[in-house]
C-alpha positions in Angstrom: 42.9 59.5 24.7 42.0 55.9 25.0 45.0 53.6 25.8 44.4 50.0 24.6 46.0 47.3 26.7 46.4 43.7 25.5 46.2 42.2 28.9 48.5 39.2 28.5 51.3 41.3 26.9 51.3 44.6 28.7 52.7 44.2 32.2 52.9 41.4 34.9 53.3 41.7 38.6 53.4 39.1 41.3 52.8 36.5 38.6 53.0 32.9 40.0 51.7 31.1 36.9 53.9 29.1 34.5 54.3 31.5 31.6 56.9 32.3 28.9 59.8 34.6 29.7 58.8 38.2 29.0 61.6 38.9 26.6 61.2 35.7 24.5 60.0 36.0 20.9 56.3 35.6 19.9 55.6 32.3 18.1 51.8 32.5 17.8 50.5 29.5 19.7 47.0 29.9 21.1 48.3 29.0 24.6 51.3 31.2 24.5 50.9 33.0 27.8 53.3 35.7 28.9 51.4 36.4 32.1 50.4 40.0 31.8 47.8 40.6 34.5 45.6 43.1 36.3 48.2 43.7 39.0 50.7 44.5 36.3 48.3 47.1 34.8 47.8 48.7 38.2 51.6 48.9 38.6 51.7 51.0 35.5 48.8 53.4 36.4 51.1 56.4 36.9 52.8 55.7 33.5 49.4 55.5 31.8 48.3 58.7 33.5 51.5 60.5 32.4 50.5 59.8 28.7 47.4 61.8 29.3 45.0 58.9 29.0 41.4 59.5 29.8 40.5 55.8 29.6 41.9 52.4 29.2 40.4 49.7 27.1 41.3 46.1 28.1 41.2 43.1 25.8 39.1 40.3 27.4 39.9 39.3 31.0 37.4 36.5 31.4 38.2 32.8 31.8 39.3 31.2 28.5 41.8 28.7 27.0 43.9 31.2 24.9 46.2 34.1 25.6 43.9 36.5 23.7 40.8 35.3 25.6 38.3 35.9 22.8 37.1 32.4 23.3 35.3 32.9 26.6 34.5 30.0 29.0 32.9 32.0 31.8 31.8 35.6 31.6 31.6 36.0 35.4 35.0 34.6 36.2 38.3 36.5 35.7 40.9 34.2 34.1 43.3 33.1 36.9 46.4 34.1 34.8 44.9 37.7 34.6 44.0 37.9 38.3 41.0 37.7 40.6 38.1 39.8 41.8 40.1 41.6 44.4 42.7 42.7 41.8 39.8 43.9 39.6 38.3 46.0 42.3 41.7 47.5 43.1 42.2 48.4 39.4 38.8 50.2 39.3 39.7 52.1 42.5 43.2 53.1 41.3 42.3 54.3 37.8 39.2 56.1 38.9 41.2 57.9 41.5 43.3 59.3 38.6 40.3 60.2 36.5 40.8 57.4 34.1 37.8 55.4 32.9 37.8 51.6 32.2 36.3 49.9 29.2 36.1 46.1 29.0 35.9 44.0 25.8 32.3 42.8 25.3 32.7 39.5 23.4 29.0 38.6 23.0 28.8 37.0 19.6 30.7 33.8 20.2 32.2 31.6 22.9 34.7 28.8 23.3 33.6 25.6 21.6 34.2 23.7 24.8 32.2 26.0 27.1 28.9 25.1 28.7 27.4 28.1 26.9 28.2 26.7 23.5 26.0 23.7 24.3 23.3 25.7 26.1 23.1 28.9 24.0 25.0 28.2 20.8 24.0 27.7 17.2 25.6 25.3 14.7 27.6 28.2 13.2 31.4 28.6 13.8 32.6 32.2 13.7 34.6 32.5 10.5 35.4 28.8 10.8 37.3 29.1 14.0 36.6 27.0 17.1 34.2 29.7 18.3 30.5 28.8 18.5 28.2 31.7 17.7 25.5 32.4 20.3 21.9 32.3 19.3 21.2 35.9 20.2 17.7 35.8 18.6 16.6 33.6 21.6 15.2 35.6 24.4 17.0 33.6 27.1 20.3 34.0 25.4 20.0 37.8 25.2 18.7 37.9 28.8 21.9 36.1 29.7 24.1 38.7 27.9 22.2 41.5 29.6 22.9 39.8 32.9 26.6 39.8 32.0 26.6 43.5 31.0 24.8 44.5 34.2 27.1 42.5 36.4 30.3 44.3 35.2 28.7 47.7 35.0 27.7 47.2 38.7 31.4 46.3 39.4 32.3 49.9 38.4 33.4 49.9 34.8 32.6 52.8 32.5 31.5 51.0 29.4 32.1 48.2 26.9 33.9 48.0 23.5 31.7 45.5 21.6 33.7 42.9 19.7 32.4 42.1 16.2 29.4 44.5 16.7 28.1 44.0 13.2 27.7 40.2 13.9 25.5 40.9 16.9 22.8 42.8 15.1 21.2 46.2 15.5 18.2 45.3 17.7 20.5 43.4 20.1 23.0 46.3 20.2 20.1 48.6 21.1 19.2 46.5 24.1 22.8 46.2 25.3 23.3 49.9 24.9 20.2 50.6 26.9 21.5 48.7 29.9 24.9 50.4 29.6 23.2 53.8 29.5 21.3 53.0 32.7 24.7 53.0 34.4 25.7 56.2 32.6 28.2 54.2 30.6 29.2 54.2 26.9 29.3 51.6 24.3 31.8 51.6 21.4 31.5 49.1 18.6 34.1 47.3 16.6 32.9 47.7 13.0 35.8 47.2 10.6 34.1 49.0 7.6 32.2 52.1 6.7 30.0 52.3 9.9 27.2 54.8 9.0 24.2 52.5 9.6 25.7 51.1 12.8 26.1 54.4 14.6 22.4 54.6 15.3 22.9 51.6 17.6 26.0 52.6 19.4 27.6 55.6 21.0 30.5 55.4 18.6 32.8 53.0 16.8 36.4 52.1 16.5 37.0 54.2 13.4 38.6 51.7 11.1 37.5 53.6 8.0 39.6 56.5 9.2 42.6 54.2 9.8 42.5 52.6 6.4 42.0 55.9 4.6 44.8 57.7 6.5 47.4 55.0 6.2 46.6 54.6 2.5 47.2 58.3 2.1 50.5 58.2 4.0 51.7 55.2 2.0 51.0 56.9 -1.3 48.2 54.5 -2.2 45.5 57.2 -2.1 45.7 60.7 -3.5 45.2 63.7 -1.2 42.1 64.6 -3.2 40.6 61.1 -2.9 41.3 61.1 0.8 39.5 64.3 1.3 36.6 63.1 -0.7 36.2 59.8 1.2 36.7 61.5 4.6 34.1 64.2 3.8 31.7 61.4 2.8 32.2 60.0 6.2 31.8 63.3 8.0 28.6 64.1 6.1 27.0 60.7 6.8 28.1 59.8 10.3 26.1 61.5 13.0 28.6 64.1 14.2 27.9 63.6 17.9 28.7 59.9 17.4 31.8 60.7 15.4 33.1 62.8 18.3 32.6 59.9 20.6 34.2 57.3 18.2 37.7 56.1 18.8 40.0 57.4 16.1 42.6 54.6 15.6 45.7 54.0 13.6 46.5 50.5 15.0 45.1 47.9 17.3 45.6 44.3 18.4 44.0 43.3 15.0 46.4 45.3 12.8 50.1 45.6 12.1 51.9 48.4 14.1 52.5 51.8 12.7 56.3 51.4 12.3 55.6 48.2 10.3 53.0 49.9 8.0 54.7 53.2 7.5 58.3 52.7 8.3 59.4 56.3 8.0 59.0 58.0 11.4 58.1 61.3 9.6 55.0 59.6 8.1 54.2 58.0 11.4 54.2 61.3 13.2 52.1 63.0 10.5 49.6 60.2 10.8 49.4 60.7 14.6 49.0 64.4 14.1 46.1 63.8 11.7 44.6 61.4 14.3 44.7 64.0 17.0 43.4 66.8 14.7 40.5 64.6 13.5 37.0 64.5 15.2 36.9 61.7 17.7 38.9 60.4 20.6 42.4 59.2 19.7 43.0 55.5 20.7 46.7 54.5 21.2 47.6 50.8 21.1 50.1 49.9 23.9 53.7 50.2 22.7 53.1 52.6 19.8 54.4 55.3 22.1 57.8 53.6 22.2 58.0 52.6 18.5 57.3 48.9 19.0 57.3 47.2 15.6 55.3 44.1 14.5 53.5 42.8 11.5 50.2 41.0 11.3 48.8 39.0 14.3 50.5 37.5 16.3 53.6 39.7 15.8 51.7 42.9 16.7 51.1 41.5 20.1 54.6 41.1 21.5 55.1 41.9 25.2 55.6 45.6 26.1 59.3 46.5 25.9 59.5 48.5 29.1 63.3 49.2 28.6 62.9 50.5 25.1 63.5 54.3 24.8 61.9 56.5 22.1 61.3 60.1 21.5 57.9 59.2 20.1 56.5 59.1 23.6 57.2 62.8 24.1 55.5 63.5 20.8 52.4 61.7 21.9 52.4 63.8 25.1 52.7 66.9 23.0 49.8 65.9 20.9 47.7 65.2 24.1 48.7 68.5 25.5 47.5 70.3 22.4 44.3 68.3 22.3 43.5 69.2 25.9 44.6 72.9 25.6 42.2 73.6 22.7 38.7 72.3 23.4 37.7 72.5 19.7 39.4 69.1 19.3 37.0 67.4 21.6 33.8 69.2 20.7 34.4 71.5 17.8 33.0 71.4 14.2 35.3 70.3 11.4 36.1 71.2 7.8 38.7 69.2 5.7 40.1 70.1 2.3 43.2 70.0 0.2 45.6 72.5 -1.3 48.0 70.7 -3.7 49.8 68.1 -1.6 48.7 69.7 1.6 45.8 68.5 3.7 44.0 71.1 5.9 41.7 70.4 8.8 39.9 73.3 10.5 38.5 72.6 14.0 36.3 75.5 15.2 33.7 76.3 17.8 32.9 80.0 17.7 34.6 83.4 16.9 38.3 83.2 17.7 38.1 79.7 19.0 39.7 77.7 16.0 42.8 75.8 15.1 44.0 75.1 11.5 46.0 71.9 11.1 48.0 71.7 7.9 50.2 68.8 6.8 52.3 68.2 3.7 51.5 64.7 2.3 54.6 64.7 0.1 58.2 63.6 0.1 59.2 67.0 -1.2 59.3 70.5 0.5 56.2 72.5 -0.3 55.0 76.1 -0.1 51.3 75.8 0.5 48.8 78.5 -0.2 45.8 77.4 1.9 42.4 79.0 1.5 40.6 79.2 4.8 36.8 78.7 4.6 36.1 80.4 8.0 34.4 83.8 8.4 36.6 84.8 11.3 40.0 84.2 9.7 40.4 87.9 9.3 42.9 89.6 7.0 46.1 90.4 8.8 45.4 88.0 11.7 48.7 86.3 12.8 48.8 82.6 13.4 51.4 80.6 15.4 52.2 76.9 15.4 51.3 75.4 18.7 54.1 72.9 18.3 56.8 75.4 17.2 56.2 79.0 18.2 58.9 80.1 15.8 56.7 79.1 12.9 54.2 81.9 12.1 51.8 82.7 9.3 49.4 85.5 8.6 46.0 85.5 7.1 45.7 87.4 3.8 42.3 87.7 2.2 41.1 84.4 3.7 44.3 82.4 3.0 47.6 81.6 4.6 51.0 80.7 3.1 53.3 78.3 4.9 56.5 76.4 4.1 56.6 72.7 4.9 59.4 70.1 4.8 58.5 66.6 3.6 55.7 65.2 5.8 55.8 68.3 7.9 52.8 69.7 9.7 51.6 72.5 12.0 48.7 73.4 14.3 48.1 77.1 13.6 46.3 79.0 16.3 45.2 82.7 16.1 47.1 85.4 17.9 45.0 88.5 18.5 48.0 90.6 19.6 47.9 93.9 17.6 48.5 96.8 20.0 45.3 98.9 20.7 43.3 96.7 18.4 41.3 93.4 18.5 40.2 91.4 15.5 37.4 89.8 17.4 34.9 92.5 18.1 31.1 92.2 18.7 29.3 90.2 16.1 
């Protein structure tokens, strides 16, 4: 799991800068600093590890004039409010000791209009009419500068970059950036907020916004189960599967409203999370989703982390992470997705008895689903048990299973080869 941290709003420790009180409401000013910093992130390393995170992704930490820091002034200097070089080195040391990777935000398309780089390397273009000057990446000296930046931070010990506005950078420039990252055995994930097929040849993976939009539309009743399956299967057929497995499967981020705001009903939220964890790719969790933080469009989705807020959703995320790690088909297995009435089914499989069948009821009504299983090793009479609820069982009958579901209910069915003096999985 990738845990996304919005640096200014996650946690602060030993903060001596003049910033807003942590519990004050967000108003949306560009200079509305709450003081979240690298030392604050380090102080929560055990918490992040307890969620099962494999990596953290940090929004920009470089010197800038705004709280979000997407208007960079200096790529080689950590913003003083966020910390310093010693703090950064300590963060790398602490998180790597826990087996957690670190991804930085690579904002390489545009810079602060007041920066020296805007004058030296910029074009006349303003990114989407904001005070952000687009860099002239077609100039060799500009790309050489960006490569120098990438090299510098990879040498500092990070594990890769998430590339901001990857589609604005251009494919040939992405190829060059990725080549440098690969020289350090790192990974490059791109922000492409659309159908990303053509871009995946130039990155290791993407933040899967197409998955997000499709899945949330399904859960809001804006997309039928049949259409959802059609669109998702298009994606799985056209995306290189190895790149899909490395992509970050997202439901929310710092650029979108939060789950509770979009879906409201906690049953729908948990079904969405379950689909996220069943789907090929690496789940990405935006800070605060695990404790049911709410918030609409930017800036209200970027409120300071509510460390005193209690929620059972955090235990649900941990359950999902435990299932994902227990069954390796979720990280490397093949995938089939289909529908049965109002039920969506996702088969993750590797070989022989190594498979899991996810089934979810996309309906506000109870449902008895008869789900056909397109898998040669789903043998007649084979018992299945729900990894979330061992009391829920089903049995394969002529390549199908029948299961009862409450509204927005779901199960992760795994095979139980437990007939006395018999095994279903003999020699092939």
